[in-house]
C-alpha positions in Angstrom: 34.2 -79.3 -84.7 31.5 -80.6 -82.5 33.4 -83.8 -81.9 36.5 -81.8 -80.9 34.4 -79.7 -78.5 32.9 -82.9 -77.0 36.3 -84.4 -76.6 37.6 -81.3 -74.8 34.6 -81.4 -72.5 35.0 -85.1 -71.8 38.7 -84.6 -71.0 38.0 -81.7 -68.6 35.3 -83.8 -66.9 37.8 -86.7 -66.6 40.5 -84.4 -65.1 38.0 -82.9 -62.7 36.9 -86.4 -61.6 40.5 -87.4 -61.0 41.2 -84.4 -58.8 38.1 -84.7 -56.7 38.4 -86.3 -53.2 41.7 -87.5 -51.8 44.2 -90.2 -52.6 47.4 -90.5 -50.5 49.7 -93.3 -51.5 52.0 -94.5 -48.7 55.2 -96.6 -49.0 56.9 -97.6 -45.7 60.1 -99.6 -46.1 60.3 -102.4 -43.4 56.6 -102.6 -42.9 54.3 -105.2 -44.4 51.0 -107.1 -44.0 49.6 -104.8 -41.3 47.3 -101.8 -40.7 48.3 -98.2 -40.4 46.1 -95.3 -39.1 45.5 -91.9 -40.6 45.0 -89.4 -37.7 44.9 -85.7 -37.3 45.7 -83.2 -34.6 42.9 -81.1 -33.0 44.3 -78.9 -30.3 46.1 -81.0 -27.7 44.4 -84.2 -28.8 44.7 -86.6 -31.7 41.8 -88.3 -33.5 41.5 -91.1 -36.0 40.4 -90.3 -39.5 40.9 -93.6 -41.4 42.8 -96.9 -41.6 44.5 -98.6 -44.5 46.0 -102.1 -45.1 49.7 -102.3 -45.8 50.5 -105.0 -48.4 53.6 -107.3 -48.5 55.5 -104.5 -50.3 54.9 -101.9 -47.7 52.3 -100.0 -49.7 49.0 -98.6 -48.5 46.4 -96.1 -49.8 44.2 -93.7 -48.1 41.5 -92.8 -50.6 38.0 -91.2 -50.6 35.6 -89.3 -52.8 35.5 -86.2 -50.5 38.2 -83.8 -49.6 39.7 -84.2 -46.1 39.6 -81.1 -43.9 42.9 -79.3 -44.1 45.3 -79.6 -41.2 48.3 -81.4 -39.8 47.8 -85.2 -40.1 49.8 -88.1 -38.9 50.3 -91.7 -40.0 50.5 -94.0 -37.0 52.3 -97.4 -37.2 51.5 -100.5 -35.2 54.4 -99.7 -32.9 52.6 -96.4 -32.1 55.3 -94.4 -33.8 54.2 -91.8 -36.2 55.2 -89.0 -38.5 53.4 -85.7 -39.4 52.5 -84.3 -42.7 50.2 -81.6 -44.1 46.9 -81.9 -45.9 45.9 -78.7 -47.7 44.5 -78.0 -51.2 46.4 -80.7 -53.0 45.2 -84.1 -51.7 46.7 -86.3 -54.4 50.3 -87.2 -53.5 52.5 -90.0 -52.3 54.6 -90.5 -49.2 57.8 -92.6 -48.8 59.7 -93.4 -45.6 61.3 -96.1 -43.7 60.1 -97.8 -40.5 63.4 -97.2 -38.7 63.8 -93.5 -39.6 60.3 -92.1 -40.2 61.1 -88.4 -40.3 64.7 -88.6 -41.4 63.9 -90.5 -44.6 60.5 -88.9 -45.2 59.9 -87.8 -48.8 56.9 -86.8 -50.9 55.9 -86.7 -54.6 53.5 -84.2 -56.0 53.5 -82.1 -52.8 56.0 -79.3 -52.7 54.4 -78.0 -49.4 55.0 -81.4 -47.7 58.6 -81.6 -49.0 59.3 -78.2 -47.4 57.5 -79.3 -44.2 59.6 -82.5 -44.0 62.8 -80.4 -44.5 61.7 -78.1 -41.7 61.1 -81.1 -39.3 64.6 -82.4 -40.0 66.1 -78.9 -39.5 64.3 -78.4 -36.2 65.2 -81.8 -34.9 68.9 -81.0 -35.6 68.7 -77.6 -33.9 66.8 -78.9 -30.9 69.4 -81.6 -30.4 72.2 -79.0 -30.5 70.3 -76.7 -28.1 69.9 -79.5 -25.7 73.7 -80.2 -25.8 74.4 -76.5 -25.2 72.1 -76.4 -22.2 74.0 -79.3 -20.7 77.3 -77.4 -21.3 75.8 -74.3 -19.7 75.0 -76.3 -16.5 78.5 -77.7 -16.4 80.5 -74.4 -16.7 81.2 -71.9 -13.9 78.9 -68.9 -13.6 80.0 -65.5 -14.8 83.0 -66.8 -16.8 84.2 -66.5 -20.3 83.2 -70.2 -20.9 79.6 -69.4 -19.8 79.4 -66.5 -22.1 80.8 -68.5 -25.0 78.0 -71.1 -24.6 75.4 -68.4 -24.3 76.7 -66.8 -27.5 76.4 -70.2 -29.3 72.8 -70.6 -28.0 71.9 -67.1 -29.2 73.4 -67.9 -32.6 71.4 -71.1 -32.8 68.2 -69.2 -32.0 69.0 -66.7 -34.7 69.5 -69.5 -37.2 66.0 -70.8 -36.4 64.4 -67.4 -36.7 66.2 -66.8 -40.1 65.0 -70.2 -41.3 61.4 -69.4 -40.3 61.6 -66.1 -42.3 63.0 -68.0 -45.3 60.2 -70.6 -45.1 57.5 -67.8 -45.0 59.1 -66.0 -48.0 59.6 -69.1 -50.1 56.1 -70.5 -49.5 53.8 -67.5 -49.7 50.1 -68.0 -49.0 50.5 -71.7 -48.0 49.2 -73.5 -45.0 52.8 -74.4 -44.1 53.8 -70.7 -44.0 50.8 -70.0 -41.8 52.0 -72.7 -39.4 55.4 -71.1 -39.1 53.8 -67.7 -38.5 51.8 -69.3 -35.7 55.1 -70.5 -34.1 56.9 -67.3 -34.6 56.8 -64.9 -31.7 56.2 -61.2 -32.3 59.2 -58.9 -32.4 59.1 -56.1 -29.9 60.2 -52.6 -31.0 62.7 -50.5 -29.1 60.8 -48.5 -26.6 61.7 -44.9 -25.9 62.0 -44.6 -22.2 62.0 -40.9 -20.9 65.2 -39.9 -19.2 63.3 -38.7 -16.2 61.4 -42.0 -15.8 61.3 -42.9 -12.1 61.6 -46.6 -12.7 62.7 -47.3 -16.3 62.6 -51.1 -15.9 59.0 -51.0 -14.6 58.0 -48.6 -17.4 59.6 -50.9 -20.0 57.8 -53.9 -18.6 54.4 -52.0 -18.9 55.1 -50.9 -22.4 56.2 -54.5 -23.4 53.1 -55.9 -21.8 50.8 -53.6 -23.6 52.5 -54.2 -27.0 52.3 -58.0 -26.5 48.7 -57.7 -25.4 47.7 -55.8 -28.6 50.0 -57.5 -31.1 50.3 -61.1 -29.9 48.1 -62.5 -32.8 49.7 -60.4 -35.5 51.5 -63.4 -37.0 48.6 -65.8 -36.6 46.2 -66.3 -39.5 43.0 -66.4 -37.4 40.9 -67.0 -40.5 42.7 -70.1 -41.6 40.7 -72.9 -40.1 43.3 -75.5 -41.1 45.3 -74.3 -38.1 42.5 -75.8 -35.8 43.9 -79.2 -36.8 47.4 -78.6 -35.6 48.9 -78.9 -32.1 50.0 -75.2 -32.3 47.0 -72.9 -32.4 45.3 -73.9 -29.1 48.6 -73.8 -27.3 49.2 -70.2 -28.6 45.6 -69.2 -27.6 46.0 -70.6 -24.1 49.4 -69.0 -23.6 47.9 -65.6 -24.4 45.0 -65.9 -22.0 46.9 -67.7 -19.3 50.3 -66.0 -19.4 50.2 -62.8 -21.5 47.1 -61.2 -20.1 46.7 -60.3 -16.5 44.2 -62.6 -14.8 41.5 -59.9 -14.4 38.0 -60.9 -15.6 37.3 -57.6 -17.3 40.6 -57.7 -19.1 39.9 -61.3 -20.2 36.5 -60.4 -21.5 37.7 -57.4 -23.5 40.5 -59.3 -25.3 38.4 -62.5 -25.7 36.0 -60.3 -27.7 38.8 -58.8 -29.7 40.3 -62.2 -30.6 36.9 -63.7 -31.4 36.0 -60.9 -33.7 39.2 -61.5 -35.7 37.9 -65.0 -36.5 34.4 -63.9 -37.7 35.2 -64.1 -41.4 35.8 -67.8 -41.1 32.8 -69.7 -39.7 34.9 -72.7 -38.6 37.5 -70.7 -36.9 34.8 -68.5 -35.2 33.1 -71.7 -33.9 36.4 -73.1 -32.6 37.5 -69.9 -30.8 34.1 -69.3 -29.2 33.7 -72.9 -28.1 37.3 -73.2 -26.8 37.1 -70.0 -24.7 33.7 -70.8 -23.3 34.9 -74.3 -22.3 38.1 -72.8 -20.9 36.2 -70.4 -18.5 33.4 -72.7 -17.7 35.1 -74.1 -14.6 38.2 -72.0 -14.3 40.3 -72.2 -11.2 40.8 -68.5 -10.8 38.2 -66.7 -8.8 35.9 -64.4 -10.8 36.4 -66.1 -14.2 32.9 -67.4 -14.1 32.0 -63.9 -15.1 34.0 -64.4 -18.4 31.9 -67.6 -19.0 28.6 -65.6 -18.5 29.8 -62.9 -20.8 30.8 -65.3 -23.6 27.7 -67.3 -23.2 25.4 -64.3 -23.4 27.2 -62.6 -26.2 27.9 -65.5 -28.5 25.6 -68.3 -27.5 22.4 -66.9 -26.2 22.4 -64.1 -28.8 22.0 -66.6 -31.6 25.5 -66.5 -33.0 26.2 -70.2 -32.0 24.1 -71.7 -34.9 26.1 -74.9 -34.6 24.6 -75.8 -31.2 21.4 -77.8 -30.5 18.5 -76.2 -28.7 19.0 -78.6 -25.8 22.6 -77.6 -25.3 21.7 -73.9 -25.6 19.1 -74.4 -22.9 21.8 -76.0 -20.6 24.1 -73.0 -21.2 21.2 -70.6 -20.5 20.4 -72.5 -17.2 24.0 -72.3 -16.1 24.2 -68.6 -16.9 21.0 -68.1 -14.7 22.7 -70.0 -11.9 25.9 -67.9 -12.0 24.6 -64.3 -12.7 23.2 -63.6 -9.2 26.5 -64.4 -7.5 29.2 -63.0 -9.8 32.0 -60.9 -8.3 30.9 -57.3 -8.1 27.2 -58.1 -7.8 25.2 -57.3 -4.6 24.8 -60.5 -2.7 21.2 -61.9 -3.0 19.4 -61.1 0.2 17.8 -63.8 2.3 15.8 -64.0 5.6 16.5 -67.1 7.7 15.9 -68.3 11.2 19.0 -68.3 13.5 19.8 -71.0 16.0 17.8 -69.2 18.7 14.6 -68.9 16.6 15.1 -65.3 15.6 14.7 -64.2 12.0 17.9 -62.7 10.5 18.3 -60.8 7.3 21.6 -60.9 5.4 21.5 -57.3 4.3 21.0 -56.2 8.0 24.2 -57.8 9.1 26.8 -55.2 10.1 30.5 -55.7 9.3 33.3 -54.2 7.3 33.7 -57.7 5.8 31.3 -60.6 5.9 32.1 -64.2 5.3 29.1 -66.1 4.1 29.8 -69.8 5.0 27.6 -72.6 3.6 28.4 -75.8 5.5 27.2 -78.9 7.4 28.6 -80.7 10.4 28.8 -84.1 8.7 30.9 -82.9 5.8 34.5 -84.2 6.1 36.0 -81.1 4.5 33.8 -78.8 6.7 35.3 -80.5 9.7 38.6 -79.2 8.7 37.5 -75.7 7.5 35.1 -74.8 10.4 37.8 -74.7 13.1 40.1 -72.8 10.9 37.4 -70.3 10.1 36.6 -70.0 13.9 40.2 -69.2 14.6 40.3 -66.5 11.9 37.0 -65.1 13.1 38.2 -64.8 16.7 41.3 -62.8 15.6 39.5 -60.4 13.2 36.1 -59.9 14.7 37.2 -56.9 16.7 38.2 -55.0 13.5 35.1 -55.6 11.5 34.9 -59.3 10.4 31.5 -61.0 10.7 30.5 -64.6 9.7 27.1 -65.7 8.6 27.1 -69.5 8.6 24.2 -71.2 6.7 23.6 -74.8 7.7 22.5 -76.6 4.5 20.9 -79.7 6.0 17.7 -80.4 8.0 18.7 -82.1 11.3 18.3 -79.3 13.8 19.5 -81.3 16.8 22.8 -82.3 15.2 23.3 -78.7 14.0 22.6 -77.2 17.5 24.8 -79.8 19.2 27.8 -79.1 16.9 27.5 -75.4 17.2 27.3 -75.5 21.0 30.1 -78.1 21.4 32.5 -76.2 19.1 31.4 -72.7 20.4 30.6 -71.3 17.0 29.6 -67.8 18.2 29.0 -66.2 14.8 25.6 -65.8 13.2 24.2 -69.3 12.6 21.1 -69.6 10.3 19.3 -72.2 8.4 16.5 -72.7 5.8 15.6 -76.4 6.0 12.9 -76.2 3.3 15.0 -73.9 1.1 12.2 -71.4 0.9 14.7 -68.6 0.2 16.3 -70.6 -2.8 19.7 -69.7 -1.4 21.1 -72.8 -3.0 20.2 -71.4 -6.4 21.1 -67.8 -5.8 24.5 -68.8 -4.5 25.0 -71.9 -6.7 25.5 -74.2 -3.8 26.2 -77.7 -5.1 28.8 -78.7 -2.5 30.0 -77.8 1.0 31.9 -76.0 2.3 31.5 -72.9 0.2 32.8 -69.4 1.2 31.7 -66.0 -0.1 33.1 -62.7 1.0 31.0 -59.6 1.0 32.0 -56.0 1.7 30.2 -53.6 4.1 27.7 -52.8 1.3 27.0 -56.6 0.7 28.8 -56.6 -2.6 30.4 -59.9 -3.5 34.2 -59.4 -3.5 35.3 -63.0 -3.2 33.7 -66.4 -3.8 34.6 -70.1 -3.5 37.8 -69.0 -1.8 39.9 -71.6 -0.1 40.3 -71.4 3.7 44.1 -71.3 3.2 43.7 -68.1 1.2 41.0 -66.5 3.4 43.2 -64.8 6.0 45.4 -63.1 3.4 42.3 -61.9 1.6 40.9 -60.5 4.8 44.1 -58.7 5.7 44.2 -57.0 2.3 40.7 -55.8 2.7 40.7 -54.8 6.4 44.1 -53.1 6.6 
């Protein structure tokens, strides 16, 4: 009895040892005596995980004692062609394909999930080709004709076939990584909105209702606790689409829904780290004015609070320093006051300047971009001064003679000030790392615009003064 028990234990240990780690056997017809690469997707980028030698029979093995992180991987051939496959719980399987038809002839053993994924890739390639042909036909037919409608009907039918296929994949592969990928790709379905009969503008009301529904349900299909999705080309794209196109580009809105999305990922440490890191990076140097407020919000709530346990103290210090540089000059904050000497030797205080709108202009005469912006700003000032525009121009260098000469020659009759020794620390309070830099303040000295381009300034002024 003891011998039988020992044999059972030994057998179980052997089976456990065999299933640990990963072993992926690859056979590629038409390829021999070379090297192939095992890579993986990570957002929009691809990274190398391993390499393997291909023998004279086209066989290669990727093998290791540890499990590979789940995700969508790819095998890259010397010709830089590649095919995708999935790595999930089962990491012992074989792949067979041909060098001239990588996806078309792709097959798997001991991986039902990859077999389904390969079938999906072939299905989608066929439908995409047919859709491209229909788009060409649509361009060729006359508008508002029966022929056009016929093509549109065919396109709609093709779209329905794809959606039905997605539903079938999800139902036939419950709980799998593959099903979660398809859910990520699948857009949400909007309900039928009940529009009141007395609605003044039913189209506008329907748009608002659709926007709000999409805003709140966009991630319903996406498994935000499945960190394998990080290693696919789909998740980051879907996240960026939400924040760039679905949500209105209003900092407070972005902050609110960034928190909502991040909180959905908390149960999975890796997904939480990815989401927080990606959104912080996204808004660190965003092109839309005011989004630095989103960066400060995310940094304070998730990094400086201690949530970002994955970051070194050095990087946390860098983030903290950047937050300190941005906080005084965020949109909606009262502009930091300063007291500087003007070009005539008189002390001027920013908060004493009168104006319905104040442009705070950091510049220098020798800056090539300033030479283009300054005359344009002068023109705008001359046309809007009488209705409440004021300009406070801060000279950022130390050569008084050059400054005075340029101001006199170009008749810059706004408020010209300087602080050659930077005693006021204006460069820190206003985050001045380059010139020209423009801020816009309201009558109460609240920052309502920052780092705005001169080409957008006049429209901004018109919207605020009229």
